[in-house]
C-alpha positions as CSV (number, residue, x, y, z in Angstrom):
1,X,59.5,134.0,89.4
2,X,56.3,134.6,87.6
3,X,55.2,133.4,84.2
4,X,53.0,135.3,81.9
5,X,50.4,133.2,80.0
6,X,49.1,136.0,77.9
7,X,45.6,136.3,79.2
8,X,45.1,139.6,77.6
9,X,42.6,140.0,74.9
10,X,45.2,141.7,72.7
11,X,47.3,139.2,70.8
12,X,50.6,141.1,71.0
13,X,53.9,139.2,71.3
14,X,55.7,139.3,74.6
15,X,58.9,141.3,74.7
16,X,60.1,140.2,78.1
17,X,63.3,138.1,78.2
18,X,63.2,134.8,80.2
19,X,66.1,135.2,82.7
20,X,65.5,131.9,84.5
21,X,68.1,129.9,82.5
22,X,70.6,132.8,82.8
23,X,70.2,132.8,86.6
24,X,70.6,129.0,86.8
25,X,73.8,129.1,84.8
26,X,75.2,132.0,87.0
27,X,74.4,130.1,90.2
28,X,76.2,126.9,88.9
29,X,79.2,129.0,87.9
30,X,79.3,130.7,91.3
31,X,79.3,127.3,93.1
32,X,82.1,126.0,90.8
33,X,84.2,129.1,91.5
34,X,83.6,128.9,95.3
35,X,84.8,125.3,95.2
36,X,87.8,125.7,92.8
37,X,89.3,129.0,94.1
38,X,90.5,127.7,97.5
39,X,92.2,124.7,95.8
40,X,94.1,127.0,93.4
41,X,95.1,129.5,96.0
42,X,96.5,127.0,98.5
43,X,100.3,126.9,98.9
44,X,102.8,125.2,101.1
45,X,104.7,127.4,103.5
46,X,108.5,126.9,102.8
47,X,111.6,128.5,104.1
48,X,113.9,128.5,101.2
49,X,117.6,128.4,101.8
50,X,119.6,131.5,101.6
51,X,122.3,131.4,98.9
52,X,125.6,131.6,100.8
53,X,128.8,130.2,99.8
54,X,130.3,127.9,102.4
55,X,133.9,126.9,102.0
56,X,134.4,123.2,101.4
57,X,136.7,121.2,103.7
58,X,138.6,118.9,101.4
59,X,139.9,115.7,102.8
60,X,142.4,113.5,100.9
61,X,139.9,110.6,100.8
62,X,137.2,112.7,99.1
63,X,136.5,111.9,95.4
64,X,136.7,114.9,93.0
65,X,134.7,114.5,89.8
66,X,134.4,116.9,86.9
67,X,131.5,116.6,84.5
68,X,131.0,118.3,81.1
69,X,129.2,117.7,77.8
70,X,131.3,116.3,75.0
71,X,131.4,117.9,71.5
72,X,129.1,115.1,70.2
73,X,126.5,115.5,73.0
74,X,127.9,112.7,75.1
75,X,128.8,113.1,78.8
76,X,132.4,113.3,79.9
77,X,133.3,112.4,83.5
78,X,136.8,113.0,84.9
79,X,138.0,111.3,88.1
80,X,140.6,113.8,89.2
81,X,142.1,114.4,85.7
82,X,141.5,111.1,84.1
83,X,138.4,110.6,81.9
84,X,136.3,107.5,82.8
85,X,133.2,106.0,81.4
86,X,130.2,105.0,83.5
87,X,131.3,101.4,84.0
88,X,134.8,102.5,85.1
89,X,133.3,105.2,87.3
90,X,131.2,102.6,89.2
91,X,134.1,100.2,89.6
92,X,136.5,102.9,90.8
93,X,133.8,104.2,93.2
94,X,133.2,100.8,94.7
95,X,136.9,100.1,95.0
96,X,137.5,103.5,96.7
97,X,134.7,103.0,99.2
98,X,135.8,99.5,100.0
99,X,139.4,100.6,100.5
100,X,138.2,103.4,102.9
101,X,136.1,100.9,104.9
102,X,139.0,98.5,105.1
103,X,141.3,101.3,106.2
104,X,139.0,102.6,109.0
105,X,138.0,99.2,110.4
106,X,135.1,98.3,112.6
107,X,134.6,101.7,114.3
108,X,133.4,103.6,111.3
109,X,130.8,106.2,111.4
110,X,128.8,108.0,108.7
111,X,131.0,111.1,109.1
112,X,134.1,109.1,108.4
113,X,133.1,108.0,104.9
114,X,134.5,110.0,102.0
115,X,132.4,112.5,100.1
116,X,132.0,113.1,96.4
117,X,132.6,116.6,95.1
118,X,131.2,117.3,91.6
119,X,132.3,120.2,89.5
120,X,129.8,120.6,86.7
121,X,130.2,122.8,83.6
122,X,127.4,125.5,83.2
123,X,126.4,124.1,79.8
124,X,126.3,120.5,80.9
125,X,122.9,118.8,80.5
126,X,121.2,117.5,83.6
127,X,121.4,113.9,82.4
128,X,125.2,114.0,82.7
129,X,125.2,115.3,86.3
130,X,122.2,113.2,87.3
131,X,123.8,110.1,85.9
132,X,127.0,110.8,87.8
133,X,125.2,111.3,91.0
134,X,123.2,108.0,90.5
135,X,126.4,106.1,89.7
136,X,128.1,107.3,92.9
137,X,125.1,106.6,95.1
138,X,124.8,103.2,93.5
139,X,128.4,102.6,94.6
140,X,127.5,103.4,98.2
141,X,128.5,107.1,98.6
142,X,126.0,108.9,100.7
143,X,127.4,112.4,100.6
144,X,127.4,114.1,97.2
145,X,128.1,117.8,97.0
146,X,128.6,120.4,94.2
147,X,131.6,122.7,93.9
148,X,130.7,126.1,92.6
149,X,132.5,129.4,92.0
150,X,131.1,132.3,94.0
151,X,130.4,135.5,92.2
152,X,133.0,138.2,92.5
153,X,132.4,140.4,95.5
154,X,130.4,137.9,97.5
155,X,131.6,136.7,100.9
156,X,131.8,133.3,102.4
157,X,130.2,132.4,105.6
158,X,132.0,130.0,108.1
159,X,129.8,128.1,110.5
């Protein structure tokens, strides 16, 4: 890049624009974009599950819970048809699990333990469902599932 010092005998102002700062800024921006674009474009390859309704095998020892939001914004949890608060839910869950362990004896496997099936109302806030899951897992239940109603006209897949 050349610089004009105005060695002419004529004292006329220079009308050329100095593009050196513009080129410097453009080079810096180009370097920033070359570094930032690969970071933004990266993604993790996932195979998302297909939504298929699988019929649930209900065993008598499974726990059936229904969760909905109360009229005052509180959470209502029902063990079968009886409403329970979080303290009673935890105590019932611990008692149920202990009774099943006592019934099965020493040769108990992970598949022998009861499951928790949660039916959640569509308008229930997540805190109600999440709190119920947390309580049941705190009691020792390892298998927690959700019961849903398939859309009309869809088919179930047996495996």
